[in-house]
N, C-alpha and C positions, 0 to 999 in steps of 0.2 A: 373655456372648456374647464370642467370640474373633474377632479380626480379624488374620489372617496371623500367628498366633503371639503376638498381644498381647491383653491384656485391655482392654476398653473402659471408659473412665471413666464415672461416673454421668451426667455432662453429655452425653457421646456417646450413651449408651443412651437418655436422655430425648429427645435430638434424633432418634434413629432411630425411636423409638416415635411421635413426633409426625409424622414423615414417613410412616411406615407407615400411619397412620390416614387420610392424605389421598390415598393411591394408589387409583385405581379398577382393579379387575381386568379382564383381557382378556375379551372376549365369550365366554360359555360356560364360564368358569372361576370357581371359588369364591374368595372373597376370602381372602387369607392374613392370619391374625391376627398382630398384633404380639406379640412374645415377652413373656410376663408379667414383671413386675418381680421381681427376685430378693429383695431384702431391704428395700426402701423402700416405704412406703405410697403416697406421692405424689411424682411426679417434680419435681425442682427447676424453678422457673419459668424459661422461656427468655427471654433478653433479645433484643429484635428486632434490635439492631445487632450482635449476635454473629455472627461468620462461622462457617459450618459447618467441621468438621474437614477436613483435606486429603483424607482418604479418602472423604468424602461430597460431593465437588464435583459440580456440576450437569453432566450429560453429555448432556442432551437438546437442548441448543442447537446448531443447525448453525452451523458456522463457515464463513466465506467461504474458498475456496481462495486461497492466496497467488498473486499474479500470476506468470507465468513470468519468469525472469530476463531482463534487457535484454541484447541481443546486438549486437555491432558489425556494421558492414556486411560483407557477404561480399566475398571477394577479387575475385570476378568483377565485382561491381557497382562496386567501387572502380576496377578497371581500365577498365571502360566509362566511368565518370565522368572519369577521367584522359584518356582518348582522345577524349572528346566524343561517344561513342556513346549515352550515357545523360545525361539532363538532369534538373535539379530541376524540380518542377512548380509550386512557389511559393516566394517569398522574403519574409522579414520582417527589417527592420533595426531593432534595438533601441538604436542609438546615441542618446545624448542623453536617454534615458528614466531616470527614477528607478527604484529596484528594484521598488516596488509597482506602478508603471505598466507596467514591463517584464513583470512576472509576469502581470498580468491581460491584457496584450496578447498574450503568448505563449500563454496558456491559450485565449483566444478564437480566435487564429489557428489553433492546432492542431485545435480542435473544428471550425471551419469547413472546414479542408482535409480532415479525415477525412470529414465529411459529403459533400464534393464528390468523394470517392473518390481523393484524392491518396495516393501511396505514399511519395514522397520529397520532403521540403521542406528549405529552407536557412534557418537562423537565424543572422543576423549579430549578434555580440555586440560586436565590436571587441576590440582587445588591451589597451585601457586607455590612459591618457595617458602620454606619454613624458616623460622628464626627472624632476626632483625632484618628489615628491609632497608637498603641504602636510600639516601635522600634522592627524591625524584622518581623512584620506581614504585610501582604499585604491586601488591600481592594479588595473584590470581586474576590478571587482567583478561585473559581469554575466558576464564570461567564466568566472569561478569559480562563480557561483550558478546559471546556466542548467542545467548538468549535474545539480546537486543538485535543482533544481525538477523536472526530467524524471523523477527517481526517486521523487518524492512521490506519495502515493495518488491525488491529484486528477488527475494527468496520466498515471499508469501505464496506465489503460485505453486511452489514445490512442497511447502510444509503444511501438513494438516494439523500437527500439534507436536508438543515435546514435553518431556518430563525428566526429572532427575533419575539417573540409573540406579538399579539395585546395587547393593554392596559388592556382590560378586562380579559386577561389570564396571566397577569404578566408583560407585556411590556418588558423592557430591562432586567428584572430579570428572563426571561423564554425563551425557544426556542421551536418552532415547529420543529419536525423532521419527515420527510417523510421516510418511510421504504421501502426497496426493497421487492419484492415478494419472498417468500421462494422457493428455487429451489429443495427442498427435494422431492424425489419420494415416493409416498404412497405405 
């Protein structure tokens, strides 16, 4: 048996024969017989932990489509926020929380606001402590981690996009987050 100009090894042929025996034909069609073995009487035993060759990868599994890319706020919305014509619908302040507490608080807050139908929320992270930072501590850890958390798979279904807040809402120490519409059926 040839595969794109290559001869299959005995192990690949044995694997193909084993797979061909387990396939059920479509309704109304005769089963296709596995190709007879060329020169061996018995195929070599297959090891359960062996991975199939790259050419025989499973293709029947549907994969989830990747979520669309995160988008920054539109220029029009930023202008409306700056002029006070648009407001945020909810605010959460993560000051003083440890990373694990802040992450779970953010996750719960975003889920709740999405269920309530909010479109734009404000997350205050703070800019970090000023001055000398003691050994082992980092400045502005929540400020750096919140954008990373928003890109993770557990929050991607909630978040449409995010951007740094205007100065009157906290500037570099806060983020505007646009939420996706809830897909729940009532």
